[in-house]
N, C-alpha and C positions, 0 to 999 in steps of 0.2 A: 299201373299199366306193365304188362309182363315184357321180361326182357326180349322174348322172342319177338314181339311186335315192335319193340323199339330198334332191333337189328335188322329189320325189314325196310325201315325207312332211309330216305336218301337227303341230300342237302336240297332244299326247294330251288327250283329255277323260278318262281314266283316272289318277287319282293313283295313285302306288305300284307303275306297272306294271312298274319295273325293280328291285323289292325284292330279288328273288332272284337279279339279275344285277350290281347295281351294285359288288358287292365280288368279281367272278368276272374275273380277268384274262385267262383264256383266252376268256372270252365276249368281252370288249372288244377282243381281238386279231382275233377272226375274225367276230364278228357285231354287228348293230345292230337295236334295236327300230324299227318303222315304224309310221305310222298314215296310212290313206287312207280318205275318206269314198266309200263307193259307194251310190248310191240311198239316201242319209239316213243310212246305218249307217256309223259310224267303225270299220273293220277294223282291228285291231292283228295284226301278224306280225313274225316275226324273220326276217332275211336274212343270209346269209354267202356268201362265195366269188363269183367271178366267170367260172365254168367255162361252156363252151358248153352242156352239158346241165344240165336243170334238174328237181329233185326238189322236190315239194310234200308236206309232213307234215300230215296232220289228225288231230287227238286226239279222244278220247271224253269221256263224260260222267263228272264228278267230277275230270277231269284238265283241263290246257290244253296250249298249245303245249309247256310245261315238261316234259312226259312225255318228249320227244325229246332234252331237253338233252344227256345223257349220250353218245349216239351221234352228235350232229350234226357235231362236228369230223371224224370218221371217214367222214362223208358228203360233205365238201368236193372231194376230188381230183376234177378235171374237171368239177365241178358248181357250180351255184349252188343254195344251200339255202333253202328258204322254209317256216318253220313257221308256220301260220297259227290263230290263235284263232277258233274257228267263231261265225258269227252269234249273237249273245246270250250266249256264254259268254266266259271269260278276261277280257281287258281290251278286247276288242271291245264298242263301246257304241251304243245306240240302240234304238228300237222296231222290232219285227218285224211284218209283217202276217200272219204265219203261221209254224208251226214245221215244216210238212211239208218234207220233204229236198228234194224238187224244187224248192221256193222257195228254201231255204238255199242250195243249190247254185250258183243264179243269182249270189249275191254273189261266192262264191269264184271262178266264172268270169269275173265282170267284172273282178274284183280283178286276175287272172291277165292278162286283156287289156289293163288298164290299165298293168301293168309290163311289157307287151311280149312277154307268154309265149304265143303264139298256136298253138304246136303243140310236139310232142315232149315234153310234160311227162310226167315220171315221177311217179306218184301213189301215195302210201303212207297207209294209214288204220288207225287202231284205234277199235273200239267204234261209237259212233255216227258217228264220223267216216267209217266205211265204208259207212253209208248215204247220207251227203252225197256221198262219193266215187263211189258206183255212179251216183247221179243225175247226176253231174258228167260220168263218162264215157258214159253212155246218151245224155244229151242233147247233148253236144258231143265226139263221139268223135274229131273231127279234131285236138282239142286235146292229146290224150294219148297216149303211147307205150306205157303200159302202166299196169296196176293191180295193186297189192299191199294186201290187207286183212288185219286180225289179229282174232282171236275175234270175230266178229260173225255173227250168222245173217241172211241176207237173205231177207226175206218177199216174198211175191207170187207165188211158185211153187208148189213142193211143201210149203214151210216156210209157215206162218201165225203170226199173233200169239197166236192162241189156245193153239197148241202150245207157243210159248215161254213163256208166263205162269207155267207151273208150275215152271220153272226156278230162280226166285229170287223172294223175296217183294217186292223193290222194283218188279217189272213191275206189279204191281198196285197197290202202296202208293203209287206216284208218280201214278197214275192218279186218287187221292182228292184233288180240289182243293175247298177250299183247306187239307184236313188236313196233307197232307205240309209245305207252306211253313210252317205256323203251328207244327208241332212242331219244325222242324229250324231256323228263323231265330233266330239268335242262338247256336246249338249245332252250327255247321257243322263245326268241328275235332272235336268229339266224334262227330258222324253219320260224318264221313267216315273218322275212324281205325277206327271199328267196321266201316265199309262195305269199306275195303280189306282188313282182315282176314277178312271174311266171305267175300269173292269171291277170295281168292288169299292174299297176303302183306302184311304192313304196309308202307306207303309209307316210304321215307327221310324222315328228320325234316326235311329242307330242302324236299322235295317236300310234305310235309304241311303245312308253314308256307305255301307258295305257294297250294296248293289251297284251304287255309282262308281265305286272304286273297281269292283270284278269287270264291269262292262266298259270301263274305260281302258282295261288291259288291252295290249296289241292282240287283236284276232278274235276277241271275245264277242263283240258286236257281230262282227263278220258271220262266225259260226253260229250265233244265235238266229241270224236270218236264215242260214243255211238249213237249219232245223225244220223252217218252215217251207222252205223250197223242196225239200225232200219228201214231203208229205205225199205226193202223189205216188211216189215210189214205195213208200209205206203201205199206202193202201194196197198195192199190188202183192207186196210181201205179205202183209197180214191176211189177204185172201188166200194164199197158199197155207200160211200156218193154221188157219182156222179149218183146214181139211182134218185137223186133229184136234179136237176141241180139250180144252184143259179140264182136268179133273181134280185138281187141287182146289181146296177152298179159296174162292174169289169174292171180294167184296168191293163195293164203289159207295162213295159219299160224293154228293155234288150240290151245288146250289138248287134250291126247288125248282127254278123255272126252266132248268135243264136237265133235271134229274132223270125224267121219264126216257127222254132221248138218249141220255149217256147210258143209262142202265140196259136200254134195249140193245144198244150197240155192242156192249160188252157180253150179254148173252149170246151173241154170234160166236164170241170165242171161248164163253165159259158158260153153258146152258143153265147151270145150276147157281149163277152167281147172285148172291144177295145184295141188297143196297139200302141205302137210307139217305133221304132228302134232308138238306140243312136250310132252314128257314132263316130268313133276314141277313143273308151273307150274299156277297158276290164271289169273285173267282178265288180271292186270296185266303183260303181257309185257315192257313196256318197262322195268320195274324189277325183274322176277324174273328175264329171261333177256335182258339187253340185248346180250350177246354173240351170242346165237343171231338175234336179230331183225336185227341189223347184218349177220351173216353172209347171211341170207336176203335182205335188200334188196340187197346188194353183188351176190349170185350172180344173182338175178333180173333186174337191171338191167345186168347185164354190165359192173360196175366195173372199170377197168384203172387199177392204181396206176403 
């Protein structure tokens, strides 16, 4: 890891940030935890490699940067790999002025600028990380070389939040403030275990340990529910952003049963977006089909070994 990157890091405000990695020799060999304050929010991110191309990984709700852990070493050839804990989630710490994704994207944008990544960034995202990723690519297209999203329906065009709500109980449940937080607080591990099985496959034990830890941190569960509560605002923001379609390469993979809907919705923002359905999986692509995800990333961004 370069001395420059090391000098940009701060003392962490989040205790236990390295719980899942402190006994992981492969992680220690290739990656480091970093903390940088952006507009009053201490962003946590993991960095590895020093290649000329940069790939940025954004996670979704009920997970953290750690959902990418298994495939990150295979993304290192020729790349600097940066996995970010989204604003308000994981081990990122601080108060947020809003949870709409256009606002949250500014923190990631400014973090990447602070780290010197002004252009050519390859952006990969899952679930609500995809909403942040779209807001990034739409607001600062010059910063990104391409966008790949996973299993997420982008609202604002042909797809609306009202159409999404019937797909799962949690889209409505998370809107019920403060009911959701009061019922789940202190029961994060139980809730998450159920949630992963409901939407796909059980999380590996180490992943579940890590996600229960981060969603048990003060404010994280609250912020997670607010990501959902801001969805109608995201729809309005996206409708405006879609007036200027993305012309960078854009790609989506999603579980087969939702692929056509999600692909069509993405084309409202990026008319030439490509896509591939993934059979035999649910929502949690990074632990249900990590090999397929890795193959899609490497192919889409033209990795050269």
